[in-house]
C-alpha positions in Angstrom: 3.9 -0.5 21.7 4.8 3.1 20.8 2.1 5.4 21.6 1.2 9.1 22.5 4.3 10.3 21.3 6.7 7.7 21.9 9.6 6.9 19.9 12.9 5.3 19.7 15.5 7.6 18.1 19.2 7.1 16.8 21.4 10.3 15.8 24.8 11.2 14.8 26.0 14.7 14.6 29.8 14.3 13.9 31.6 11.9 11.9 30.9 9.1 13.6 28.2 6.7 12.3 24.7 6.7 14.2 23.7 3.8 16.4 21.3 0.9 14.6 17.6 0.3 16.1 17.0 -3.6 16.2 13.3 -4.7 17.2 12.0 -8.3 17.9 9.0 -9.0 19.4 6.0 -10.7 19.1 3.9 -7.6 17.8 4.8 -4.0 17.1 2.1 -0.8 17.2 3.1 2.2 16.1 0.5 4.6 16.6 0.2 8.8 16.3 -3.1 9.4 17.6 -3.2 12.0 20.3 0.4 12.9 19.8 1.5 16.6 18.9 4.9 15.3 18.3 6.6 12.3 16.2 5.9 9.2 17.3 7.6 6.0 15.9 11.1 4.8 15.1 14.1 7.1 13.8 18.0 7.2 12.6 19.4 10.8 11.6 22.6 11.6 10.3 23.6 15.8 9.9 27.4 15.5 9.5 30.1 13.2 7.9 29.0 10.3 9.7 26.3 8.1 8.1 23.0 7.3 10.0 22.3 4.3 11.6 19.8 1.4 10.0 16.4 0.2 11.3 15.5 -3.5 11.6 12.1 -4.7 12.4 11.3 -8.3 13.0 7.9 -9.5 14.0 4.7 -11.1 13.3 2.4 -8.2 12.9 3.6 -4.7 12.4 0.7 -1.9 12.7 1.3 1.5 11.6 -1.3 4.1 12.1 -2.2 7.7 12.6 0.6 9.4 11.5 3.0 7.0 13.0 6.4 6.6 11.5 9.6 4.6 10.7 12.1 7.0 9.1 15.8 7.3 8.5 17.5 10.6 7.2 20.6 12.7 6.3 21.2 15.7 6.3 25.0 16.2 5.8 27.6 14.4 3.6 27.0 11.2 5.0 24.5 8.6 3.5 21.1 7.5 5.2 20.3 4.4 6.8 18.7 1.3 5.4 15.5 0.2 6.9 14.6 -3.6 6.8 11.2 -5.1 8.0 10.4 -8.8 8.3 7.0 -9.6 8.9 4.1 -11.7 8.3 1.7 -8.9 8.1 2.0 -5.0 7.3 -0.6 -2.9 8.0 -0.2 0.8 7.4 -3.3 3.5 7.8 -4.3 6.8 8.3 -1.1 8.7 7.3 1.7 6.2 8.3 5.0 6.7 6.8 8.1 4.4 6.3 10.7 6.6 4.5 14.6 7.1 3.9 15.6 10.6 2.9 18.5 12.5 2.0 19.0 16.8 2.0 22.6 16.5 2.2 25.2 15.1 -0.2 25.1 11.7 1.0 22.7 9.0 -0.8 19.5 8.1 0.8 19.0 4.9 2.5 17.0 1.8 1.3 13.8 0.1 2.3 13.4 -3.4 2.2 10.1 -5.0 3.1 9.5 -9.0 3.2 5.8 -9.2 4.2 5.0 -13.3 4.1 1.2 -13.0 4.3 -0.5 -9.8 3.6 0.5 -6.2 3.1 -2.1 -3.1 3.6 -1.4 0.5 2.2 -4.6 2.8 3.5 -3.4 6.4 3.1 -0.1 5.5 3.6 3.1 5.8 2.1 6.7 4.4 1.5 9.1 6.7 0.2 13.1 7.2 -0.5 14.4 10.8 -1.6 17.0 12.6 -2.3 17.6 16.3 -3.2 21.1 16.8 -4.2 22.3 12.9 -4.2 21.2 9.4 -5.2 17.9 8.0 -3.5 17.7 4.4 -2.2 15.8 1.7 -3.9 12.6 0.1 -2.3 12.5 -3.4 -2.6 8.7 -5.1 -1.3 8.4 -9.2 -1.1 4.8 -10.0 -0.1 2.0 -12.8 -0.7 -0.8 -10.0 -1.6 0.0 -6.0 -1.6 -3.4 -3.7 -1.3 -3.0 0.1 -1.6 -5.8 2.3 -1.4 -7.4 5.5 -0.6 -4.2 7.3 -2.3 -1.6 5.5 -1.1 1.7 6.2 -2.2 5.1 4.0 -3.1 7.4 6.6 -4.4 11.4 6.8 -5.1 12.3 10.6 -6.1 15.0 12.7 -6.8 14.3 16.4 -6.6 17.9 18.0 -7.9 21.6 17.3 -8.3 23.1 14.8 -10.3 22.1 11.9 -8.1 20.1 8.9 -9.7 16.2 7.9 -8.8 16.0 4.8 -6.6 14.7 1.6 -8.1 11.3 0.1 -6.7 10.7 -3.6 -7.4 7.7 -5.3 -6.3 7.5 -9.4 -6.2 4.2 -10.3 -5.2 1.9 -12.8 -6.0 -1.3 -10.2 -6.5 -1.2 -6.3 -6.4 -4.1 -4.1 -6.2 -3.8 -0.4 -6.7 -7.0 1.7 -6.3 -8.5 4.7 -5.3 -6.0 7.0 -6.2 -3.4 5.1 -5.1 0.3 5.5 -6.9 3.5 3.9 -7.5 6.0 6.8 -8.8 9.4 7.4 -9.9 10.5 10.8 -10.3 13.9 12.6 -11.1 14.0 16.5 -11.4 17.8 16.7 -11.8 20.2 15.3 -14.7 20.3 12.1 -12.9 17.9 9.4 -14.4 14.9 8.3 -12.6 14.7 4.6 -11.3 13.0 2.0 -12.6 9.5 0.4 -11.7 9.6 -3.5 -12.1 6.6 -5.5 -10.8 6.5 -9.2 -10.8 3.2 -10.7 -9.9 2.4 -14.4 -9.6 -1.7 -14.0 -10.1 -2.9 -10.9 -10.8 -2.4 -6.9 -11.2 -5.2 -4.9 -10.7 -5.6 -1.4 -11.0 -8.6 0.7 -10.6 -9.2 4.7 -10.7 -12.8 5.3 -9.4 -11.7 8.7 -7.9 -11.0 12.4 -8.8 -6.9 11.3 -8.8 -6.2 8.7 -11.1 -4.6 5.1 -9.6 -1.6 3.5 -11.4 1.9 3.4 -12.1 4.1 6.5 -13.0 7.6 7.3 -14.1 8.3 11.0 -14.9 11.3 13.5 -15.5 11.1 16.9 -15.4 14.4 18.0 -15.4 17.8 16.8 -17.8 17.7 12.9 -16.6 15.6 10.5 -18.3 12.6 8.8 -16.8 13.0 5.0 -15.6 11.6 2.1 -17.0 8.3 0.4 -16.3 8.1 -3.3 -16.2 5.0 -5.3 -15.4 5.2 -9.4 -15.6 1.9 -11.1 -14.6 -0.5 -13.3 -16.1 -3.4 -11.1 -15.5 -3.2 -7.3 -16.0 -6.7 -5.5 -15.5 -6.4 -1.4 -15.7 -9.9 0.2 -15.4 -11.8 3.2 -14.6 -9.1 5.8 -15.5 -6.2 3.8 -14.3 -2.8 4.1 -15.8 0.4 2.9 -16.8 2.6 5.6 -18.0 6.0 7.5 -18.6 6.1 11.1 -19.2 8.9 13.7 -19.7 8.9 17.3 -19.9 12.5 18.5 -19.9 15.2 17.7 -22.0 15.6 14.3 -20.4 13.8 11.1 -22.5 10.5 9.7 -21.9 11.0 6.1 -20.0 10.0 2.7 -21.8 7.2 0.4 -20.8 7.7 -3.3 -21.0 4.5 -5.4 -20.2 4.5 -9.1 -20.6 1.3 -10.8 -19.5 -1.5 -13.7 -20.4 -4.0 -11.2 -20.4 -4.3 -7.8 -20.9 -7.8 -6.3 -19.9 -8.5 -2.5 -20.2 -11.7 -0.7 -19.6 -13.3 2.8 -19.2 -10.8 5.3 -19.9 -8.0 3.3 -18.9 -4.2 4.3 -20.4 -0.9 3.0 -21.4 1.2 5.8 -22.7 4.7 7.3 -23.1 4.7 11.0 -23.5 7.1 13.8 -23.9 6.3 17.3 -23.6 10.2 18.7 -23.8 12.9 17.7 -26.6 13.5 14.6 -25.0 11.9 11.7 -27.3 9.0 9.9 -25.8 9.6 6.5 -24.5 8.8 3.2 -26.0 5.6 1.0 -25.3 6.3 -3.0 -25.7 3.3 -5.5 -25.2 3.9 -9.2 -24.9 0.5 -11.2 -24.9 0.2 -14.7 -24.3 -3.3 -15.0 -24.5 -5.8 -12.2 -25.1 -5.6 -8.3 -25.2 -9.0 -6.4 -24.9 -9.3 -2.9 -24.6 -12.7 -1.3 -24.4 -12.9 2.5 -24.4 -9.2 2.7 -23.4 -6.1 4.2 -25.0 -2.4 2.9 -25.5 -0.2 5.9 -26.7 2.8 7.2 -27.5 2.8 11.1 -27.8 5.7 13.8 -28.3 5.2 17.8 -28.9 8.8 18.5 -29.7 10.6 15.6 -30.3 10.5 11.7 -31.9 7.7 9.7 -30.8 7.9 6.5 -29.3 7.1 3.1 -31.2 4.1 0.8 -29.6 4.9 -2.9 -30.4 2.0 -5.3 -29.5 3.1 -9.0 -29.8 0.5 -11.7 -29.2 1.4 -15.1 -29.7 -1.9 -16.4 -28.3 -5.3 -15.8 -29.6 -6.7 -12.3 -30.0 -5.9 -8.6 -30.1 -9.7 -6.8 -29.6 -10.3 -3.1 -29.4 -13.7 -2.2 -29.0 -14.0 1.9 -29.3 -10.5 2.2 -28.3 -7.1 3.7 -29.8 -3.5 3.0 -30.4 -1.4 6.1 -31.4 1.7 7.5 -31.8 1.9 10.9 -32.8 4.4 14.1 -32.6 3.7 17.4 -33.4 7.1 18.9 -33.5 9.3 20.8 -36.2 10.2 19.0 -40.0 13.0 17.2 -38.0 10.7 15.0 -35.8 9.4 11.4 -36.6 6.4 9.9 -35.7 6.4 6.4 -33.7 5.8 3.2 -35.4 3.3 0.8 -34.5 3.6 -3.1 -34.8 0.9 -5.4 -34.1 1.4 -9.2 -34.5 -1.1 -11.6 -33.4 -3.4 -14.5 -34.5 -6.6 -12.4 -34.6 -6.5 -8.6 -35.0 -10.0 -7.2 -34.2 -11.1 -3.4 -34.8 -14.3 -2.3 -33.7 -15.3 1.7 -33.7 -11.5 1.8 -33.1 -8.3 3.7 -34.5 -4.6 2.9 -35.2 -2.8 6.2 -35.8 0.7 6.8 -36.4 0.6 10.7 -37.2 2.9 14.0 -37.8 2.4 17.5 -38.1 5.4 19.2 -39.6 7.6 15.9 -39.6 7.6 12.2 -40.9 4.8 10.0 -40.0 5.5 7.0 -38.1 4.8 3.3 -40.0 2.0 0.8 -39.0 2.7 -2.7 -39.5 -0.1 -5.3 -38.5 0.7 -8.9 -39.1 -2.6 -11.4 -38.3 -4.2 -14.5 -39.7 -6.9 -12.8 -39.7 -7.7 -9.0 -39.9 -11.3 -7.7 -39.0 -12.0 -4.0 -39.3 -15.7 -2.5 -39.1 -16.4 0.6 -41.4 -16.2 3.0 -38.2 -12.3 1.9 -37.7 -9.2 3.6 -38.9 -5.7 2.6 -39.8 -3.6 5.8 -40.6 -0.2 6.9 -41.1 0.1 10.4 -42.2 1.6 13.8 -41.8 0.1 17.3 -41.9 2.7 19.2 -43.5 5.7 16.5 -43.8 6.0 13.1 -45.2 3.1 10.2 -44.4 4.1 6.9 -43.1 3.0 3.5 -44.4 0.3 1.5 -43.7 1.3 -2.5 -44.3 -1.6 -5.0 -43.3 -0.4 -8.5 -44.0 -3.0 -11.0 -43.5 -4.3 -13.9 -45.6 -8.1 -13.2 -44.6 -9.0 -9.5 -44.7 -12.4 -8.1 -43.8 -13.2 -4.2 -43.6 -16.5 -4.7 -43.5 -17.9 -2.1 -46.0 -14.9 0.0 -45.8 -14.4 -0.9 -49.6 -17.5 -2.2 -51.8 -17.4 -3.2 -55.5 -19.6 -0.8 -57.9 -22.5 -2.6 -59.0 -21.9 -4.3 -62.9 -25.9 -3.8 -63.8 -28.3 -1.0 -62.8 -30.8 -2.1 -60.0 -34.3 -3.9 -61.2 -36.5 -2.5 -58.5 -40.2 -3.8 -60.5 -40.1 -6.6 -58.5 -39.9 -4.5 -55.3 -42.9 -2.6 -56.5 -46.6 -3.7 -55.7 -50.0 -3.3 -57.5 -51.1 -0.8 -54.8 -48.6 1.5 -55.9 -49.7 1.6 -59.4 -53.5 2.0 -58.2 -52.5 5.1 -56.1 -50.4 6.7 -59.1 -53.7 7.0 -60.9 -55.1 8.5 -58.3 -52.2 10.9 -58.1 -51.1 9.7 -54.5 -47.6 9.1 -55.8 -45.3 6.6 -53.6 -41.5 6.3 -54.2 -38.8 3.9 -53.2 -35.3 5.1 -52.6 -32.5 2.3 -52.7 -30.1 3.4 -50.2 -26.7 1.2 -48.7 -26.3 1.1 -45.3 -22.3 0.9 -44.1 -21.0 1.0 -47.8 -22.5 1.8 -51.2 -26.0 1.5 -52.3 -27.0 -2.3 -52.3 -28.9 -4.1 -54.6 -32.3 -5.7 -54.3 -32.1 -8.9 -52.8 -28.3 -8.4 -51.5 -27.6 -9.2 -47.9 -27.2 -5.7 -45.7 -23.4 -5.7 -44.0 -23.4 -6.0 -40.5 -21.0 -4.9 -38.2 -18.0 -7.1 -36.2 -19.4 -8.9 -33.6 -16.8 -11.0 -31.3 -18.0 -13.1 -28.0 
């Protein structure tokens, strides 16, 4: 038990390596409450020597109230690794597990194995380097629950070092209340990749002022890392996000999602964007059963460079968009090209939704939709255009296409309304009480008497 400023510390100030910390216990508690100083386990190196490692093996590890387990390096030597093997890990109220380097030595890695549950509630797990490369974060747990703005972050803030990767291997993953998994690079090195493999499900839900999700970002010359998610069920809702972005000269990272079912609701977003001179990344969705998007967005966007492609391959049943959009746009000069959108699914249904690949001065991207059945209501749009450049092409390949009112043939005969005029209309006419009948169409061109009204697409 480490409380009230208690700590275990191993330091190195010269060329020699720092000592390691090994803890084997029935339970471990690190609680920084009522402490005016650091509380926890620390391994440090400020010279040419490397920092020592920290190893904790216990059934239950509880870290709370700004308690820490950390390694750091500020010289030319590398930081130490952190290795935690537990059944249950609970981190609350500002708890931190971190590995950092402010010198030219690389930061150490963090490896966590939790055989049962792992809870992060207002807590952080981070690896960071300012001049060198960041270490990796590897987590294996049965259930990983991130709440109340918790963070798992690997970042490089400068130099040519690369960002560390984040690898999560879990059964269930829940990211809520503004919590985030992030890979960042601000230097010339590339950002680390985020890889999530969940045996049952991944849930991302915002419901706070700060969005929840997975983020890969680049603000310098290095390219952003990729984001890969593989799970049977991925649910994104309430402004939850999976995104990659680049604002410098580096490229945006790709997003690769492989699921059985993808459900997006209430302003959920999957996006890859570039506001700098680097191209936006691609988005690839592989669906084994159903993709359903309600009031949500899948998008790639670039303001100065080429846009990214969006590819949706559904080998199962249905791709269903309700008040949603799939867009690949570019806003740059004539040399830029909009991203392409490809959708391959047995059923593609659009209800008040939009599939758009547009450009401003550059060339618009192409749209290709291949489906056994393609249904779109009259409020939906499929467009590939360029305001000042060359428009892209739209190719819908389906044996059954129902545009539900977007196209309607002209009537071959004049409408006959005599059958709709009752005697009382003629009677009122004699007394100058004139009635009128106006035939108007709904959802299309005017219908003829006796025709059926077109109805919107309904799916259950």
